[in-house]
Every structure is written in C-alpha cells, then in structure tokens.
VOGU-3710 file (C-alpha; in Angstrom, 3 decimals, decimal comma):
1> xxxxxxxxxx> -31,183/-30,440/-27,550  -29,887/-32,284/-30,883  -26,256/-32,700/-31,918  -25,632/-32,079/-35,755  -22,470/-34,123/-37,557  -21,536/-32,066/-40,930  -18,363/-35,168/-41,416  -19,578/-38,123/-43,592  -20,936/-41,418/-41,406  -19,570/-44,070/-43,474
11> xxxxxxxxxx> -21,659/-46,998/-42,606  -21,379/-50,213/-43,484  -24,404/-52,234/-43,176  -28,387/-50,996/-44,633  -29,878/-51,273/-40,711  -27,113/-48,434/-39,898  -28,083/-46,394/-42,567  -31,830/-46,641/-41,472  -31,139/-46,176/-38,427  -29,840/-42,883/-39,491
21> xxxxxxxxxx> -32,049/-42,104/-41,266  -35,267/-42,140/-39,242  -33,223/-39,899/-36,331  -35,213/-37,493/-36,754  -36,563/-36,365/-33,504  -35,331/-34,147/-30,559  -32,509/-35,617/-28,366  -31,412/-37,183/-31,572  -27,929/-37,441/-32,907  -28,585/-36,225/-36,850
31> xxxxxxxxxx> -26,063/-36,642/-39,784  -25,851/-34,403/-42,410  -23,620/-36,739/-44,596  -24,207/-40,237/-44,831  -22,265/-43,189/-47,005  -23,302/-47,014/-47,365  -20,597/-48,536/-49,189  -20,392/-52,539/-48,871  -17,760/-54,189/-51,036  -18,166/-57,645/-52,559
41> xxxxxxxxxx> -17,158/-59,443/-49,577  -19,816/-57,643/-47,581  -23,615/-57,466/-46,840  -25,492/-57,339/-50,210  -27,548/-54,305/-49,848  -31,004/-55,703/-49,039  -30,106/-58,900/-47,921  -31,553/-59,126/-45,129  -35,377/-60,010/-46,350  -34,968/-57,633/-48,954
51> xxxxxxxxxx> -38,724/-56,583/-49,118  -38,320/-55,505/-45,677  -35,016/-53,561/-45,933  -36,957/-52,122/-49,106  -39,615/-50,641/-47,077  -37,791/-49,498/-43,756  -34,995/-47,790/-46,004  -37,699/-46,478/-48,604  -40,009/-44,781/-45,339  -36,391/-43,344/-43,612
61> xxxxxxxxxx> -35,273/-41,804/-46,638  -38,910/-40,130/-47,776  -39,518/-38,799/-44,388  -35,646/-37,572/-43,529  -35,228/-34,071/-42,920  -31,705/-34,047/-41,851  -29,389/-35,745/-44,108  -28,102/-33,072/-47,018  -26,361/-35,616/-48,972  -26,957/-39,657/-49,002
71> xxxxxxxxxx> -24,064/-41,814/-51,195  -25,173/-45,616/-51,919  -22,598/-47,860/-53,107  -22,679/-51,629/-53,130  -21,675/-54,199/-56,052  -23,777/-55,982/-54,835  -27,253/-54,006/-55,131  -30,261/-55,282/-56,280  -33,117/-53,453/-58,197  -35,385/-53,939/-55,112
81> xxxxxxxxxx> -33,755/-51,984/-53,009  -32,659/-49,433/-55,494  -36,296/-48,565/-56,727  -37,259/-48,138/-53,564  -34,982/-45,837/-52,890  -35,908/-43,561/-56,057  -39,628/-43,574/-54,799  -38,232/-42,317/-51,417  -36,055/-39,669/-53,555  -39,822/-38,013/-54,816
91> xxxxxxxxxx> -40,888/-37,684/-51,713  -37,652/-36,449/-49,693  -37,936/-32,812/-49,557  -34,127/-32,084/-47,876  -31,548/-33,908/-49,754  -29,536/-32,055/-52,095  -26,784/-33,818/-52,893  -27,204/-37,839/-54,279  -24,988/-40,374/-55,517  -25,787/-44,198/-56,659
101> xxxxxxxxxx> -23,013/-46,409/-57,549  -24,382/-49,519/-58,913  -21,374/-50,032/-61,381  -20,921/-53,947/-62,091  -24,083/-55,439/-60,736  -27,482/-56,748/-62,269  -29,369/-53,953/-62,343  -31,045/-52,716/-65,885  -33,445/-50,476/-67,346  -36,453/-51,129/-65,017
111> xxxxxxxxxx> -34,022/-49,434/-62,122  -32,389/-46,531/-64,492  -35,927/-45,402/-65,701  -37,507/-44,975/-61,638  -34,366/-43,115/-60,774  -35,092/-40,626/-63,700  -38,539/-40,302/-62,546  -37,057/-39,483/-59,232  -34,988/-37,015/-60,413  -37,946/-35,921/-62,651
121> xxxxxxxxxx> -40,133/-35,284/-59,572  -37,374/-34,463/-57,122  -37,232/-30,721/-56,125  -34,343/-29,957/-53,800  -31,459/-31,757/-55,278  -28,723/-29,602/-56,539  -26,455/-32,604/-57,282  -27,035/-36,200/-58,508  -24,499/-38,910/-59,591  -24,975/-42,040/-60,910
131> xxxxxxxxxx> -22,334/-45,092/-61,648  -24,519/-47,393/-63,931  -20,648/-48,954/-65,289  -20,883/-52,606/-66,513  -24,251/-53,081/-65,948  -27,275/-54,129/-68,101  -28,861/-50,381/-68,808  -29,402/-49,038/-72,767  -31,096/-46,269/-73,764  -34,071/-46,562/-72,472
141> xxxxxxxxxx> -32,591/-45,545/-68,824  -30,515/-42,897/-71,059  -33,612/-41,747/-72,733  -35,415/-41,359/-69,227  -32,888/-39,580/-67,645  -32,702/-37,067/-70,618  -35,976/-36,292/-70,002  -35,335/-35,426/-66,422  -32,776/-33,703/-66,519  -35,004/-31,564/-69,297
151> xxxxxxxxxx> -37,822/-31,189/-66,836  -35,712/-30,619/-63,053  -35,290/-27,528/-62,124  -33,194/-27,329/-59,274  -30,058/-29,504/-60,449  -27,027/-27,793/-60,691  -24,799/-31,009/-60,795  -25,241/-33,974/-63,376  -22,823/-36,868/-63,998  -23,612/-40,320/-65,584
161> xxxxxxxxxx> -21,309/-43,111/-66,005  -22,138/-45,542/-68,880  -19,185/-47,086/-69,461  -19,385/-50,766/-70,681  -23,538/-50,526/-71,283  -25,387/-50,947/-73,949  -26,419/-47,146/-74,621  -26,011/-45,474/-77,847  -26,562/-42,411/-79,942  -30,224/-42,278/-78,945
171> xxxxxxxxxx> -29,345/-41,634/-75,143  -27,002/-39,436/-76,644  -28,724/-37,427/-78,770  -31,411/-37,174/-75,907  -28,918/-36,078/-73,044  -27,608/-33,438/-75,877  -30,919/-32,235/-76,069  -31,362/-32,490/-72,604  -28,686/-29,946/-72,212  -29,647/-27,711/-74,407
181> xxxxxxxxxx> -32,540/-26,799/-72,863  -31,879/-26,774/-69,121  -31,211/-23,756/-67,627  -29,721/-24,798/-64,206  -27,250/-27,821/-64,845  -23,370/-25,622/-64,067  -21,166/-29,211/-64,105  -21,751/-31,582/-66,539  -20,311/-34,977/-66,915  -20,753/-37,955/-68,836
191> xxxxxxxxxx> -18,954/-41,029/-69,544  -20,044/-43,215/-72,506  -15,743/-45,449/-72,957  -16,598/-48,578/-74,439  -20,230/-47,939/-75,793  -21,757/-47,696/-79,309  -21,777/-43,802/-79,199  -20,479/-42,382/-82,304  -20,473/-38,761/-84,181  -24,004/-38,431/-84,237
201> xxxxxxxxxx> -23,566/-38,337/-79,795  -20,896/-35,722/-80,549  -21,969/-33,472/-83,163  -25,294/-33,318/-81,040  -22,943/-32,231/-77,683  -20,943/-30,200/-79,199  -24,355/-28,574/-80,447  -26,016/-28,155/-77,183  -22,463/-27,102/-75,688  -22,695/-24,329/-78,142
211> xxxxxxxxxx> -26,335/-23,012/-77,535  -26,284/-23,372/-73,575  -25,921/-20,339/-71,413  -25,361/-21,895/-67,782  -22,802/-24,782/-68,284  -19,975/-23,694/-66,532  -18,238/-27,015/-66,248  -18,156/-29,639/-69,407  -16,448/-33,598/-69,902  -16,893/-35,919/-71,744
221> xxxxxxxxxx> -15,358/-39,080/-72,306  -15,362/-41,107/-75,632  -12,623/-43,612/-74,759  -12,769/-46,608/-77,437  -15,728/-45,559/-79,370  -16,402/-44,907/-83,125  -15,558/-40,939/-82,237  -13,367/-38,773/-84,932  -13,121/-35,959/-86,407  -16,262/-35,067/-87,210
231> xxxxxxxxxx> -17,082/-34,650/-83,354  -13,427/-33,046/-82,653  -13,999/-30,234/-84,508  -17,896/-29,301/-83,621  -16,763/-29,572/-80,406  -13,773/-26,961/-81,354  -16,491/-24,886/-82,589  -18,613/-24,879/-79,751  -15,646/-23,721/-77,510  -15,118/-20,578/-79,758
241> xxxxxxxxxx> -19,091/-19,525/-79,529  -19,772/-20,621/-75,729  -19,263/-17,612/-73,202  -20,305/-19,222/-70,264  -17,992/-22,396/-70,118  -14,800/-22,194/-67,350  -13,651/-25,797/-67,202  -13,942/-28,285/-70,871  -12,361/-31,509/-70,022  -12,164/-34,189/-73,233
251> xxxxxxxxxx> -10,972/-37,546/-73,515  -10,484/-38,844/-77,142  -8,161/-42,070/-75,706  -8,276/-44,485/-78,556  -10,499/-42,854/-81,204  -9,819/-41,869/-84,489  -9,269/-38,038/-83,563  -5,971/-36,414/-85,708  -4,659/-32,963/-86,334  -7,672/-32,060/-87,810
261> xxxxxxxxxx> -9,391/-31,998/-84,359  -6,451/-31,082/-82,887  -5,742/-27,654/-84,616  -9,261/-26,990/-84,835  -8,918/-26,862/-80,633  -6,165/-25,110/-80,515  -7,706/-22,282/-82,399  -10,833/-22,503/-80,771  -8,104/-21,884/-76,973  -6,727/-19,197/-79,099
271> xxxxxxxxxx> -10,323/-17,052/-79,232  -12,238/-18,320/-76,392  -12,016/-15,916/-73,228  -13,869/-17,316/-71,048  -11,995/-21,122/-70,622  -9,728/-21,160/-67,255  -9,097/-24,734/-67,444  -8,908/-27,350/-70,169  -7,808/-31,182/-70,440  -7,725/-33,070/-73,459
281> xxxxxxxxxx> -6,458/-36,828/-74,002  -5,180/-37,624/-77,194  -3,423/-41,003/-75,797  -3,375/-43,517/-78,982  -4,687/-41,452/-80,985  -3,394/-40,278/-84,928  -2,035/-36,438/-83,660  1,633/-35,009/-84,357  3,384/-32,680/-84,588  0,743/-30,134/-85,968
291> xxxxxxxxxx> -1,800/-30,302/-83,078  1,073/-29,946/-80,685  2,559/-26,890/-82,376  -1,000/-25,378/-82,764  -1,444/-25,600/-78,774  1,859/-24,075/-78,325  0,720/-21,061/-80,394  -2,594/-21,012/-78,865  -1,240/-20,677/-75,176  1,135/-17,744/-76,412
301> xxxxxxxxxx> -1,919/-16,382/-76,882  -4,602/-17,033/-74,382  -4,949/-14,689/-71,980  -7,496/-16,594/-69,522  -6,961/-20,006/-69,137  -5,205/-20,549/-65,349  -4,717/-24,992/-65,769  -3,957/-26,706/-69,271  -3,589/-30,303/-69,307  -2,832/-32,275/-72,854
311> xxxxxxxxxx> -1,781/-36,024/-72,878  -0,018/-36,966/-76,164  1,137/-40,779/-75,113  1,679/-43,244/-77,606  1,508/-40,552/-80,601  3,982/-39,124/-83,279  4,763/-36,091/-81,562  8,416/-34,970/-81,311  11,451/-32,797/-80,500  9,511/-29,704/-82,565
321> xxxxxxxxxx> 6,626/-30,004/-80,121  8,968/-30,163/-76,902  10,487/-26,605/-78,123  7,456/-25,093/-78,965  5,471/-25,616/-76,147  9,095/-24,694/-73,529  8,407/-21,101/-75,315  4,690/-21,043/-75,340  4,579/-21,395/-71,397  7,431/-18,671/-70,877
331> xxxxxxxxxx> 5,428/-15,811/-73,044  2,217/-17,081/-70,929  1,340/-15,241/-67,583  -1,540/-16,226/-66,518  -0,944/-20,520/-66,024  -0,909/-21,896/-62,967  -0,725/-25,193/-63,885  0,662/-27,265/-66,958  0,996/-30,277/-67,919  1,943/-32,238/-70,955
341> xxxxxxxxxx> 1,800/-36,201/-70,862  4,736/-36,754/-73,805  5,565/-40,746/-72,604  5,845/-43,179/-75,549  6,749/-40,417/-78,033  9,830/-39,560/-79,859  10,760/-35,963/-77,992  14,399/-36,715/-76,536  15,626/-36,310/-73,495  17,450/-32,618/-73,785
351> xxxxxxxxxx> 14,142/-31,357/-75,321  11,674/-33,578/-72,396  14,124/-31,657/-69,355  14,235/-28,135/-71,076  10,358/-27,916/-71,342  10,165/-29,590/-67,643  12,374/-26,653/-66,432  10,443/-23,954/-68,294  7,214/-25,532/-66,868  7,940/-24,905/-63,154
361> xxxxxxxxxx> 9,903/-21,526/-63,798  6,953/-20,447/-65,756  4,073/-21,584/-63,036  6,116/-20,398/-60,266  6,454/-17,223/-61,688  3,083/-16,894/-62,715  1,482/-17,902/-59,258  3,872/-15,247/-57,622  2,011/-12,454/-60,247  -1,534/-13,849/-59,351
371> xxxxxxxxxx> -0,487/-13,596/-55,617  0,411/-10,205/-56,189  -2,771/-9,379/-58,434  -5,036/-10,359/-55,314  -2,671/-8,575/-52,976  -2,521/-5,233/-54,886  -6,733/-5,571/-55,605  -6,816/-5,753/-51,309  -4,796/-2,823/-50,906  -6,894/-0,802/-53,753
381> xxxxxxxxxx> -10,304/-1,763/-51,869  -8,120/-0,568/-48,466  -7,500/2,912/-49,986  -10,886/3,815/-50,868  -9,390/6,428/-53,311  -11,271/5,286/-56,642  -9,052/6,700/-59,056  -6,016/4,821/-57,384  -8,474/1,400/-57,679  -8,755/2,533/-61,095
391> xxxxxxxxxx> -5,009/2,655/-62,141  -4,276/-0,729/-59,906  -7,041/-3,085/-61,111  -6,961/-1,599/-64,577  -2,984/-1,289/-65,437  -2,079/-4,540/-63,843  -4,976/-6,638/-65,992  -4,659/-4,180/-69,104  -0,963/-4,214/-69,015  0,932/-6,248/-67,072
401> xxxxxxxxxx> -1,129/-9,455/-68,211  -0,798/-8,871/-71,589  2,688/-8,715/-70,486  4,058/-5,282/-71,829  4,594/-2,090/-69,256  3,192/0,978/-70,178  4,758/3,727/-72,320  5,771/5,986/-70,060  7,542/3,842/-67,856  11,623/3,690/-66,870
411> xxxxxxxxxx> 12,796/1,048/-64,825  14,493/2,053/-61,819  15,648/0,322/-58,717  13,193/-1,425/-56,241  14,106/1,357/-53,462  12,024/3,787/-55,056  8,790/2,088/-53,040  10,811/3,127/-50,016  7,421/3,852/-47,792  9,574/7,290/-46,438
421> xxxxxxxxxx> 9,156/8,842/-49,102  5,916/10,084/-48,495  5,819/12,596/-51,574  5,041/9,738/-54,053  1,781/10,469/-56,347  -1,225/8,258/-57,013  0,216/8,155/-61,031  4,022/6,852/-59,518  2,990/4,361/-57,092  0,136/2,720/-59,911
431> xxxxxxxxxx> 3,369/2,731/-62,145  6,170/1,222/-59,608  3,229/-1,846/-58,704  2,748/-2,648/-62,172  6,490/-2,341/-63,155  7,329/-4,583/-60,201  5,169/-7,020/-61,225  6,187/-7,093/-64,904  9,878/-7,697/-63,695  9,191/-10,313/-61,411
441> xxxxxxxxxx> 10,010/-8,488/-58,387  13,526/-7,150/-59,050  12,622/-3,613/-60,726  10,167/-0,827/-60,311  8,706/1,756/-62,516  8,569/5,440/-62,035  6,260/6,802/-64,569  7,506/10,314/-65,274  5,341/11,725/-67,283  2,157/9,884/-65,434
451> xxxxxxxxxx> 3,565/11,294/-62,295  3,420/14,954/-63,582  0,066/13,982/-65,361  -1,195/12,813/-61,912  0,266/16,462/-60,275  -1,483/17,940/-63,180  -4,664/16,702/-62,053  -3,941/17,347/-58,560  -4,313/13,774/-57,422  -1,543/13,851/-54,846
461> xxxxxxxxxx> -2,337/11,501/-51,906  -2,455/12,482/-48,360  1,304/11,853/-46,652  -0,351/9,523/-43,864  -2,430/7,545/-46,071  0,551/7,179/-48,843  2,977/6,002/-46,258  0,504/3,629/-45,079  0,021/2,579/-48,931  4,023/2,184/-49,587
471> xxxxxxxxxx> 3,967/-0,499/-46,645  1,139/-2,274/-47,636  2,365/-2,492/-51,315  5,708/-3,748/-50,022  4,559/-6,032/-47,677  2,037/-7,789/-50,267  5,151/-8,102/-52,458  7,160/-9,695/-49,545  4,215/-12,228/-49,185  4,235/-12,827/-52,595
481> xxx> 7,718/-13,685/-52,822  7,760/-15,980/-49,904  5,145/-17,934/-51,667
//
C-alpha cells in the first residue's frame, strides 16, 4: 500500500526532487507537495551534468501522477533545466499548482516564452506563479504569457513578478486584454515596480477590470513607475462598475499620484457594494488631507468592507485626517480589520493616539457583532421556523448592520431574554436579538408593536422550542462576548 505525505517536502538537491517525481509505483512513498530551494551557496539547479539532469527531471515531471504542487526556487537556475521543466509541464496531467522562482538569474525571453507555451497547453494547473525579478526577460515573455492566459481554461490564480525587468506597456496592454477575455482566473497579481510601465498599461488594466466578471482578487504594484492620476482615476471608475471583485490591492509608492486619484478611489469605495478587502499604498506621493477625509467619508458609508488598509507615510496628511478617520471607524460596523500608516506625516501624537484607540474599540466591537451574527444565523437555521429565520437574517442585516433600530423597538434590560419566560413570541425574540446586537450586549429590545402583529398572525412559538431558542440565544451572545 503506497503511503501518502500531504505536508510540503523541502529538498535541497535536484537528485532528491527527481527521486520524488519518480516515486509513482506501488509501495513507494508518494509526495503531494514538493519544494526545491537552492540558495546562493548551494547546488546550482542543473549543475551536475546539465543535459542529464534536464532529461531526468523533465521525464520525472512529465510522468508523475502524485505531486499536486511544485515549487522550484534557485538563485542559480539555468535556462536549460527550466526549459526542460516547461516542456514537461505541457505533458503533466496532475499538477495543480506550480511556482517558478527565477529571480536574480540569467534567464531571458527564451525561458519565459517556453514557460508561457507550457501554460497554454497544460490542462490541469489551477495556480501559476513566476518570479522574474531582476532577470533579462522583456516584452517577448510578457506578450507570450498574455496569450497563454487568454487561452488557458483551467487557471484560477495567476501571479507574475516582473520587478526590475525590461518589460513595458506592450506587456501591460497584452496582459490587460487577456484579463478582459479570460473567464476562469479569479485571482490576479502583477508586480511592475521599476519598469517602464506607464499610464497606457494602467488605463488598459482598468478597462479590463471593468469588463471582467470572474476576478475576485486583483493586485497591481506600480512602485517607481511613471503611473499617474490618469491610471488612478481609471481604476477608481473600474471599482465602481465591477460587481464581482472582493479584494483590491494597489501600490502607488513613489509615483505622481495625488488627491485626484485619492478622492476618486474614495468615491468608488462609497459606491461599491461587493468589495470586502481594500488596500492602497500612497507612500511618497502628493496626496493630502483631501484624500484622507474623502476616504473617511467613504468608510463611514460603506457597508461591505471587512478590511481596509491605507499607507500614507511621507505624505502631507495631518490632524484633519486623524480626526476624520477616528469618527468614520466608530460609525462603521462591518470592518473587522483597519490599518492606516501615518508615519512620517504631520499628524500629532494626541491625534494618533485617539485614532489608535478608536480603531481598537471599533474593530473589537465589530468582531463581536460578526460572531453574534453568525451565531444567530446558525440559530435561525436550527430552529426550522421559516418566519423566525426571515426575521433573524433580514432584520440583522438590514437594521443592525445599517446601524439603526426598528422603529417599533424600545430598550429594556437584558433580563428580558430570561429563558424561563416561555411566552415570548417570534417577533419579541427577533426584536430582542436585533437590539442586543445594536447596543453591544448591554440592552435588549422588546418590540411591543411587533409582538402584537406577530400574535395577530398566530405565530406564537411552541413553549418547549421557545425555551430552547432562548437558551441558545443567550449562549451565543455569551460566546461572542468571550471572544
């Protein structure tokens, strides 16, 4: 019986990797996740008789049926072996995730194009990452990768690191067109820092994001490029219109981005109703309080974001930003995580301390609210009462998460939820639950009008079931508070 190893197997020689890839037979130990990592002082990838290693590794990878995830990382990788690996990827029918770290090596477009051709033909890969930082690759590789991305129908995640390479807008526009047409990729990441990428690429990417209907996560790093407000505004417009994206991450460090972009991004957040995570880096840009105050207003109004991160180090923002952000986070009840980096700005110590305190209190409150929401949802499903489920789910989302109570509620002590009182109607229980959320576990609400309407509809719960519901509700609130 073959034994299976699900943990990642780290190896530091090509010989070990070849042995793993060839372990297909009965009785042999099979590995599902393999990682070859050769550091600067270690063996060169393919150093021992390059031709022999190329053939053996390629044959092993092409025929392997057990490895699902493969990472090749070396500062000494040579193009010969990587091209052989690319040929093997065309034939491998079980690999689902592949990472090729070729950073700081001598590889060029010949290797890059070979990898792109492999992606085009492979029919099982779901995730592909290629790190080409500080290599000789250029637009020939970039355009080939774009074509591969356009034709591949299985990839769900694509990451390409092109830092400090000679790629330019030719690559950027081609990749953007691929994103526009691809209908399977859900996560896209591209790092273009210190390249000749500019607004031509930025606008094309924004147009692609506007039209794509499958991407859920999008990240672009434009650090130290000629990107400017033309790109920023276009991206903001894309966020407004995209209805599937859940995570957006953009790095404008050391670009000519300014308040025009910042305000546009804030307006986009205000209008978007699907984003759950937003991260933007404005380090060493010309943004100021105009951007931050607009962002604060957006946070106050947004009802879908759970994570917000904004980095404003070395900008002209000041105390106005700190005060506005503190007020906004206090009003928002969906954010679970909030970060704003104001280092190297004119924000005073007192304002910064108040902002940090507001963030801590608000995120703790919101995390408790979320935990209770999930508990109540489980409770509603468990009850089996459709009307009760509707009240719990609908009222909590609509009323509590929009931060106001039902008009017919009045505040009463939490003791109202005593499980010994088994005459509660469904309307009372739901009203109490909603108010408990809104008042942060200190008060509950009795819906006298709601209770009357519930009774008039003949919806009084069975006493035994009601007692169980009361006990479960109290327990869920206690559990959430403990967290």
